[in-house]
N, C-alpha and C positions, 0 to 999 in steps of 0.2 A: 568058477568064476559064476555065482546067479546072478540074471539076465531076469526080465519081464519087459514085457509090451504096452507101449503108451496105448489104452483106447484111444486117443486123442487123434495121435495121428500114426501109429501102427507104430516109431518107431519103439528100438529096442535101449534096453538103460542099464546101467548095474547097480545092485541091489548095495553092494557092500558102498562103493564110493559114495550113493545118498546117501543115505545112511549117515557117511563119515562125514558129511558138507552138512547136515542139522545139526549130528550131537556140536561139531566146531562150535557150527553160527551160537546153538546154546550154552555153550559155558564160555564163548565172547560176551556173550549178554548180559551173563551170570557177573564175571569177570570185572563189567564194566558200570553195572550195577555199584558191588559191591565198591570198585574205586568211587566212584561219586557220591557215596552212602560217607568212605572215609574222610573224602575230602568237604563234603558239607561242613563236618564236623571240627575238621579242622580249620576251616574259617570260621566256625562260631567263638572256637577256644582263640585265636586271636582276637576277633571284633571284639571279646570280652575282655581279653590283657589290655590289647589300646583301651578300652575303654576307664578302667580300672587304672591304667598308668594315664592318661590326658584329666582324671579329676585328681591324682594326686597331687599333679603337676602344679595344675587350677587353681589346686587348693595352698601352695607351696608360693604360685608366684601372686598370690593374696594377701598374704602374710609378711612375702618379701614387696611387694608395695607399700601395707601399711604402713611395713617397718620404714621404706627411706623416704616414705611423706611423710612421717611423725620427723623424723630428722632432720628433713629440706624443710620441715615446719618452725625446728630450733634454730638449726643453722640461718634461715632468713632472717628468725628473728633476731640473733646474736648479730650478723651484720648487720641487722637496719640501725639497733644501738649502736653498734659500732660508728656505724655510720654518723649516724646522729648526732654522737659526740663531740667527731672528728670538725663535724661544720660544724657546730657549734662555737668550737675551739677557735675553726678558720674564721670566723665572723669576730670575733672576741680580738682575735689578734689585731683583725683587719681594720679596725672598730683605734683599736688601740695605739697603729701606724698613724692613722688617719688622725688622730687627737693629738698623736706628735706634731702632725709636719705642721701642723694647721698651729698649735702652739708652739711649732722653731716659727717657721711666716710671721704669726703675731709679733714674735720678741724682735725676730729682724723690722720689720720695718719700723717698727717703731724706734728700733737701733737707729735706725737710717734719719730715720724722722728723727731723734733726739742729736745725732750729728750736726744735719740740715738746720738748727734753733742753736744750737753752740757754735755755728761758723758764723753762722747768723750776729748773736751776739758777739764775737769774741770782732768780727768786722766794726759792725756799731760801738764798739769799746776801741775799737783802735782809733777809729774817725771822734769821738769824742773825748779818749785827752787828746790829741793832735790840738784842735778847737780851743781846747781849755790851753793848751799851753800857749798859744799865737794870744787869746783872750788876756795872759795873764802878762805877756811881754807888752801890749798895747791894746789899752780897755777900747779905745776910741773901734775898732773892729770886734766890739761884742756881735752887733747888729750882723755885719755880714759873715760870722761865723753859727749865728744862731741861724742864718737865711740856709746855707749850706748845710745844716744838721736836717732840718726838714727837707730840703729837696731832695736829700739824698735816703733820707725817709721814704718820700717820694716817690721815688724813680724806684727804690726798694721793694715799693705795691705794686707801680708798671710791671718794671720785670715781672711780678710773679705773676700780674694777667696776663701776659704776654706768654707766657711760657704759656698760659693752660688754652690759646689759643695756638698756639702752633697744631696740632691735632691735626685741623679743616683749613689750613691755608692753603696747600695744594685744588681740596675746592673750594676753596673763596675765589683761586684767582679764573682757574675755570670755569667758576657759576661767571663772573667777572667777561671773562671771553667772548662768553657764548652771549653776552648782555649785547656790548658792544657791534659785535658779529650784527647782532640782528637792528641796532640803532642804526648801525651806519648803511645796515641793505634797507632799511626801509628811508635813512634820507638821501641815502645816493642812487637810489638805482641804474645808472648810467654808469655809474661808475663801479658795479658788478667784477665784470671780469677783468677791468687792472685790477682790483684789489685780490681777485682769487688767483690771475700770477705770478702775486709776489708771492707768495706761498705766507706759511702761518707762523714762520721764524718774525718776518716784523712784525703782523698780530699781534701776538703774542707780547713782544715787545713792547709795543704803547699801551697793553694789559697792564704791564706788571708797573712800565711807568704812571698810569693814572693811578692803581693801584695804591702802589706809593705814597703820588701825592695826595691823594683820598685818606688814608688811613694818619698823611703826616697833619692835613688839617682836621684830622678827627683825634690826634694825642694832642695836638699844642697851639690852640684857638689862637690865641697874643701871636701864634711868632707867620710873619709872613712870607708863603709860598705864593712860588712864581712859579709858571712854565716857561722854559725858555722855548721860543716858536722854534719849528720844525725848518732848519735849513739853516740860521745863524750861529755863529761861533759860539764855543762854550757847552756845557753841562745839557742834564734835562731838568736837573729843579736847583732854585737859589728854596733857600727856608733859613729870615733873616732873624735869628730869635730875639727877643724879646723877652723883657722884664716884666715886674709887675704893671711899674709905671709908666708903658706901652715904648721903651726905652729902647732903640737898637742898640744890642752888643757884643752881635761877633752876626757870623754868615757860615751856614753850613749847605756843601755844595752834595748833590746827590748827584753821580750817573748811572744810569739802568743798562745793562749788559743781558742779550738774549741766549746768546749762544754761549759758541767751546774758549774756555779764559786763554785771552793773546796778553801773553807778556809788552805790550805793544801799548794799548789802555792803560799805564800807571806814568811813560813821561808821557804824555797828550794831556792827560788827566791833573797833571801835578802842572803843564803850562794852565789850561785853564783854572786852576784854582787862584793860580800868581795872576791871571787877566780882570778873573771876580775879582780879585783881594779880601777870600773867604782865609776862614780857620782852620778851616777843616774840608776835606773830600773823602766823601764816603762813595764806593764805586761798590752796588747791589750787583750780582750777578749769581742769575741760578745755576751756573757749573762753575764749580772749583776747584783747583788741585785739591785731587786728598789729603797732600802736605797740609795745605789752610785750615782745611776740619772748614765748620761751618762762622768763623769769621777771621779776621787777619790782622793785627795791625802791619803793612804794608812799609811804610816808612814816617818820619816824625806828624806831616799830618794827612798818612795816608793810608783810608781804612777800607778794608773789606768781607765782606758780610754777604749771606744768602737772606733772599727779602724775608722770612721768616722772625728773621732776626733786628730784621731790620729798623724798627720802632724801640725795640727793647736800648738800641746801640744809641741810637736817637737820643732817645733820651738820658744816656750817661752825658754822652758826649754835648750834648745843651747845657747840662746840671754846669761840667765844663766851664762856657761857655761865662755862664752865667755867674759863675763865685771869681772868674779870672776880673770877668767883669769889675762887680763887686768888690772886689779885692783893691784894681787900680782904682775908683770912687770914691773910696774909704780910706784907702790910704798913701796919694801922693806926698810924694818925697820921702816913701820911706820903701826905697829900691829892693838895699836890697834881700828884707824878709818877703814882699813881695813876689820877689824871681826866686828864694825857693818857697813859697806855695805857689808858684808857676807852673813851677822844673818838679814838685811833684803831683801833683794833676796831669801832668802834659807829660810825665813819665813812666817808665815800665813799674811802675809798684799799684803805682792807678791804677792804669790798663790790665796787668793780672790780678788786682781784686776783682773790677768788675768783668771782663771773664770768670771769673771763678764762679761770682755770682751766677753769669748765664748758663756756664756750664753743672754748675755742681746740679738748679733746680732741674734742667733740659734732661741731666744722670737720672737723680730722682723719677722721675715723671716717668722716662723710661724702665725702669725698672720696676714701679708697684705696677705699671703695663705687662711686662711680661710675666712678673707673679701670677697678676690678676689671671693671664692666659693660662699660665699653668699649676697651679692651681683649680682650675677650672679643667684643662684636659684630663689630669689623676684622678680629683673626683667621677669626672665621666669612665673614665678605663676602669676605677672600682664598682663601680656602679653594673658596669656589664660584669666585669667579675664573679660579682655576689648575683644578678639573675640569672648567668651558665651554669648555676653550685643550685641556684634554689629549682631550675627547670630539672637540671640533672637529676635532684634527689628527687623532684614529684613522677619525673619519665619514670626510675628503677620502685619505688615502690610504685606505680601501676602495672610495671612490668615483672614483678613477683606476685603481686594481687591474682592476676592473669595467671600466671602457672600453677597457685597453691590457692586458685577455684574460690582467690577474698577467703582463705583459711586464716591467715596476717591476722593479727590482733589492729584492728585501728588507730590510726592516726588521726587526730581532729584536723591540725591545720593542717597534712597533707588534700584529703579528704572532699571533694565538689559537695558545697551548700544543695539545699534540695531547688536552691532556681536554677544553678548550676547544670546539678543531676535534667534538669526539666527539658534544658534545650539540649542536651546531650541528646535525649534521647529522640528529641523532633528534629533533627539534622535531620534529613535525606540520606537512604543511601545510596551510595555509589556503583551502577553494573560495571 
């Protein structure tokens, strides 16, 4: 083995081994350089292939996006046109339905009015026939019969007027109660504690009595209306029925009750009627048994009625008393026919006719009010539904315009006006 001595350190180094290491380092360096050159070439080729593939993919995506955009525009236009047609058809159907319902309502109201008119006409015809038969049998009763027909016509008009006043009866009583409470307080401050302990029931009873007395005075100015003083035996109000000549023809006795209905009221009231020598007695009660309804003929000369129908019943009963008195005055000595007339006037047929007049007018007014409320509610629901359809259509149109970047054809009725667009753009953006 060949060796050489290092001139610096004096150490011997093998020449073969040193040359072998240098050669090996040069070979490794050459291989590394060759490998790096091949790797760089491979990376360049891969980058070029990726660039070409990306360009091809971008071109394909662009074409596909343009195709999908065109298809979406066509589909949106078709859907919008279809929705417009459906909305127009729905609106037309709703309008036809509303018109049909309104026409049906008007026909029903006209039919009800005609029916009420026919019933009233038949009543007048029946009464006219009865009066004509009595006139033929005895001409001396002509004046009484004509007066009776006139009174019946007047009572019918009064019944109509009274039915129209039914709606504000409770409010009227409440107002009178408050006015009376104020007047009582101003009149007697020292009795305020005592009246407060008595409770509202007694006070409302007094208000009911005062209101009935005032309405009787207003409706029948010719009659004598007198109040039975507190603490005295008897009913609450005595109505002396008088004719046009101010002659007393009979007595209507009134008893007002504000509590729960008591059957014991009737026997006591019958005793009051006998003691007052009255023709007919009426119990006016705020609360009545459900089977009685608003008005009930309890016995031969005893009636029960709610306050709102008291003047109506008073008019009918007063007319009966006047007719009986007129018949008695004009046909003395003809007891048989007068008895027949009296029996008719105080019998169930006449009572049923009076009740039918009151009930039919009340039912007609109630039905008309129900129809008005139902029509108003139905129109409100239809208007709300139409408003929702329009709002949803506008919202869908705006969404499609936003998706397609306003590429859809403009629909003038769904677009904002220039002034509205300015208002929208001027609104501050919420962060």
